[in-house]
C-alpha positions as CSV (number, residue, x, y, z in Angstrom):
1,M,-19.7,7.7,27.8
2,Y,-19.0,10.6,25.6
3,G,-15.7,12.1,27.3
4,F,-14.7,15.7,26.1
5,R,-13.1,14.5,22.8
6,I,-14.9,15.4,19.7
7,P,-14.2,13.0,16.8
8,P,-13.1,14.6,13.7
9,V,-16.3,14.1,11.4
10,I,-18.6,15.4,14.2
11,K,-16.2,18.4,14.7
12,N,-16.2,19.4,11.2
13,L,-20.1,18.9,11.0
14,I,-20.6,21.2,13.9
15,I,-18.2,23.8,12.7
16,I,-19.8,23.7,9.2
17,N,-23.5,24.0,10.5
18,I,-22.5,26.8,12.8
19,L,-20.6,28.7,10.2
20,I,-23.4,28.4,7.9
21,Y,-26.0,29.6,10.4
22,L,-23.7,32.5,11.0
23,A,-23.9,33.2,7.4
24,Q,-27.7,33.0,7.3
25,Y,-27.8,35.4,10.6
26,T,-25.4,37.9,9.6
27,M,-26.3,38.4,5.7
28,G,-29.7,39.6,6.7
29,A,-33.3,38.2,6.1
30,A,-33.2,38.6,2.3
31,W,-30.1,36.3,1.9
32,D,-31.4,34.0,4.5
33,A,-34.5,33.7,2.5
34,R,-32.7,33.1,-0.6
35,L,-30.4,30.4,0.9
36,T,-33.5,28.7,2.2
37,E,-35.1,29.0,-1.2
38,L,-32.0,27.2,-2.8
39,F,-31.0,24.7,-0.3
40,G,-34.0,24.2,2.1
41,L,-36.0,21.1,1.4
42,H,-39.1,22.0,-0.6
43,D,-42.3,20.1,-1.3
44,V,-42.2,18.3,-4.7
45,H,-45.0,20.4,-5.9
46,S,-43.1,23.4,-5.2
47,Q,-41.3,25.3,-8.2
48,Y,-38.3,25.6,-5.9
49,F,-37.7,21.9,-5.3
50,R,-34.3,20.5,-6.5
51,I,-32.8,17.1,-5.9
52,H,-29.8,18.5,-4.1
53,Q,-32.1,19.7,-1.3
54,L,-32.2,16.0,-0.1
55,I,-29.0,16.7,1.8
56,T,-28.3,20.4,1.7
57,Y,-31.4,21.2,3.9
58,A,-29.5,19.4,6.7
59,F,-26.9,22.2,6.9
60,L,-29.4,25.2,7.4
61,H,-31.2,26.0,10.6
62,G,-34.0,28.2,11.6
63,N,-32.5,30.0,14.7
64,W,-29.9,29.6,17.5
65,P,-31.6,27.1,19.6
66,H,-32.2,25.0,16.5
67,V,-28.8,24.7,15.4
68,L,-27.2,24.5,19.0
69,Y,-29.8,21.7,20.1
70,N,-29.0,19.7,17.0
71,M,-25.2,20.0,17.5
72,L,-25.4,19.1,21.0
73,F,-27.4,16.0,20.3
74,L,-25.1,15.2,17.3
75,W,-22.2,15.3,19.7
76,L,-24.0,13.3,22.6
77,F,-25.2,10.4,20.2
78,G,-22.8,10.8,17.4
79,S,-19.6,10.6,19.3
80,S,-19.7,6.9,20.4
81,L,-20.9,5.8,16.8
82,E,-18.1,7.5,15.1
83,N,-15.6,6.3,17.5
84,H,-16.9,2.9,17.0
85,W,-17.4,2.8,13.2
86,G,-14.5,5.2,12.2
87,A,-14.9,8.5,10.3
88,K,-15.8,7.0,6.8
89,R,-18.7,4.8,7.9
90,F,-20.0,7.3,10.4
91,L,-20.0,10.1,7.7
92,T,-21.9,7.6,5.2
93,F,-24.3,6.9,8.0
94,Y,-24.9,10.5,8.5
95,V,-25.6,11.3,5.2
96,V,-27.8,8.4,4.4
97,S,-29.9,9.1,7.6
98,A,-30.3,12.8,6.4
99,I,-31.4,11.7,2.9
100,G,-33.6,9.2,4.5
101,A,-35.1,11.8,6.5
102,A,-35.8,14.0,3.6
103,V,-37.6,11.2,1.7
104,V,-39.9,10.3,4.5
105,H,-40.6,14.0,5.1
106,L,-41.5,14.7,1.4
107,F,-43.7,11.7,1.2
108,A,-45.8,13.0,4.2
109,L,-45.8,16.3,2.5
110,Y,-47.0,14.9,-0.7
111,M,-49.8,13.1,0.9
112,E,-50.8,16.4,2.6
113,T,-50.6,18.7,-0.4
114,N,-51.4,16.4,-3.3
115,S,-55.2,16.5,-2.6
116,I,-54.9,20.2,-2.4
117,M,-53.3,20.5,-5.8
118,H,-55.8,18.2,-7.3
119,S,-58.7,20.2,-5.9
120,L,-57.6,23.7,-6.9
121,Y,-60.3,24.1,-9.4
122,Q,-62.7,24.4,-6.6
123,Y,-61.2,27.7,-5.4
124,S,-61.4,31.0,-6.6
125,P,-58.4,32.2,-8.9
126,E,-57.1,34.3,-5.8
127,D,-57.3,31.5,-3.5
128,Q,-55.6,29.2,-5.9
129,Q,-52.7,31.6,-6.3
130,E,-52.4,31.9,-2.5
131,L,-52.6,28.2,-2.1
132,V,-49.7,27.6,-4.8
133,A,-47.6,30.4,-3.3
134,R,-47.9,28.7,0.1
135,I,-46.9,25.5,-1.2
136,N,-43.9,26.9,-3.2
137,L,-42.5,28.8,-0.1
138,M,-42.9,25.8,2.3
139,S,-39.5,24.5,3.3
140,T,-37.7,22.4,5.7
141,V,-34.3,22.8,7.4
142,G,-32.2,21.4,10.0
143,A,-30.0,18.3,11.0
144,S,-32.5,16.6,13.3
145,G,-33.3,13.9,10.9
146,A,-29.8,12.8,10.7
147,V,-29.4,13.4,14.4
148,F,-32.4,11.1,14.9
149,G,-30.6,8.3,13.0
150,C,-27.7,8.8,15.5
151,M,-30.1,8.3,18.4
152,A,-31.8,5.3,16.8
153,A,-28.3,3.6,16.1
154,M,-27.2,4.4,19.7
155,G,-30.2,2.8,21.0
156,W,-29.7,-0.3,19.0
157,L,-25.8,-0.7,19.5
158,F,-25.5,0.6,23.0
159,P,-29.2,0.4,24.5
160,N,-28.0,-0.1,28.2
161,Q,-25.6,2.9,28.4
162,Y,-26.7,5.9,30.5
163,L,-27.8,9.4,29.7
164,M,-27.9,11.8,32.5
165,I,-31.1,13.8,31.9
166,Y,-30.6,17.6,32.9
167,G,-27.4,16.3,34.5
168,L,-29.6,14.7,37.5
169,F,-31.4,11.6,36.3
170,P,-29.7,8.7,34.7
171,L,-31.7,7.1,31.8
172,K,-30.8,4.3,29.5
173,V,-30.3,5.1,26.1
174,K,-32.9,2.8,24.7
175,W,-35.5,4.3,26.9
176,F,-34.7,8.0,26.0
177,V,-34.8,6.8,22.2
178,L,-38.2,5.1,22.7
179,I,-40.0,7.8,24.5
180,Y,-38.6,10.5,22.2
181,A,-39.8,8.4,19.2
182,A,-43.2,7.8,20.7
183,G,-43.5,11.6,21.3
184,E,-42.6,12.5,17.7
185,L,-45.0,9.8,16.5
186,F,-48.0,11.3,18.5
187,S,-47.1,14.7,17.4
188,G,-46.9,13.6,13.6
189,I,-50.2,12.0,13.9
190,H,-51.9,14.6,15.9
191,T,-50.7,17.7,14.3
192,T,-51.7,21.0,15.9
193,A,-52.1,24.4,14.6
194,G,-48.8,26.4,14.5
195,D,-46.6,23.2,14.9
196,N,-43.6,23.8,12.5
197,V,-41.7,20.8,13.5
198,A,-40.9,18.2,10.9
199,H,-41.9,15.1,12.9
200,W,-42.0,12.7,10.2
201,A,-38.4,13.8,9.0
202,H,-37.4,13.0,12.6
203,L,-39.0,9.7,12.5
204,G,-37.7,8.9,9.0
205,G,-34.1,9.6,9.9
206,G,-34.5,7.2,13.0
207,L,-36.0,4.5,10.9
208,V,-33.6,4.7,8.1
209,G,-30.5,5.0,10.7
210,L,-32.0,1.9,12.5
211,L,-32.4,-0.2,9.0
212,L,-28.9,0.7,8.1
213,V,-27.3,-0.4,11.5
214,I,-29.3,-3.5,11.2
215,Y,-28.1,-4.2,7.8
216,W,-24.5,-3.6,8.6
217,N,-24.6,-5.8,11.5
218,K,-25.9,-8.8,9.3
219,T,-23.4,-8.2,6.4
220,D,-20.2,-7.3,8.4
221,R,-19.2,-10.6,9.8
222,R,-15.9,-9.2,11.0
223,N,-17.8,-7.2,13.9
224,F,-20.8,-8.3,16.2
225,Y,-22.1,-5.3,17.6
C-alpha cells in the first residue's frame, strides 16, 4: 500500500517538522516558550493571537512522541494521497486541512472561554488576573489536524485498503478512520481533567479534509476516484 518511497511534499514536511522540533528542543525552554507564543495557536481572546498562527501551529510540537507519531501517520496516510493527486494538490489539501482544524478548534475554545470572559466581574481582581493570564498562555501546536484530514481522505478514496495494526492485525482504512473519529468525538464531548489533546482540532481537520475531497470529486470531471 505504501512502499518505502516517500513522496517529495511529505518528505519535506517531515524534514521541516523534525528540524523545527530540534530547534525547539535544543534552544532551551525560554526559546521554546517564545516560539510557541509567536507561532502556536492561541485563543482569540488571547493577546498573543495572530492570524498567521492558523497555519504555523501545525509546524510546532510538544515533545518527541508528538512529532514522531504525527510524521509516521502523515507518511502512512499521506503517501497514497500525494501519489494519487500529485504534489501541488496534496500540499493544498494539507494546508487547507490544517487551517480548517485550527478554525474548528478556535470555535470550540471560544465557546469555552467566552462565558468566562463575560463573567470576569464576578471574580476578585486577583482571580481575574489569573484567569486572563491562563487564557493568554493557552496554545495549541501540532500537525494532527492536517494528518486527520489525510486520514479522512484515505477513508473516502481508498476505504477498502488495509492497514496492519501493530504489524499483526489487518484492518480496512475505513474502519480505522471511523473508530478513531468516534474515539475523538467521545473524548471531545466528555473532556476529562488533565486532557490536553485538541480533539476538536483533530475532528475539524478530518471534516474539512473530507469535505474538500468530496468537492474535488464532484468538480474534477477528468477523474472519478
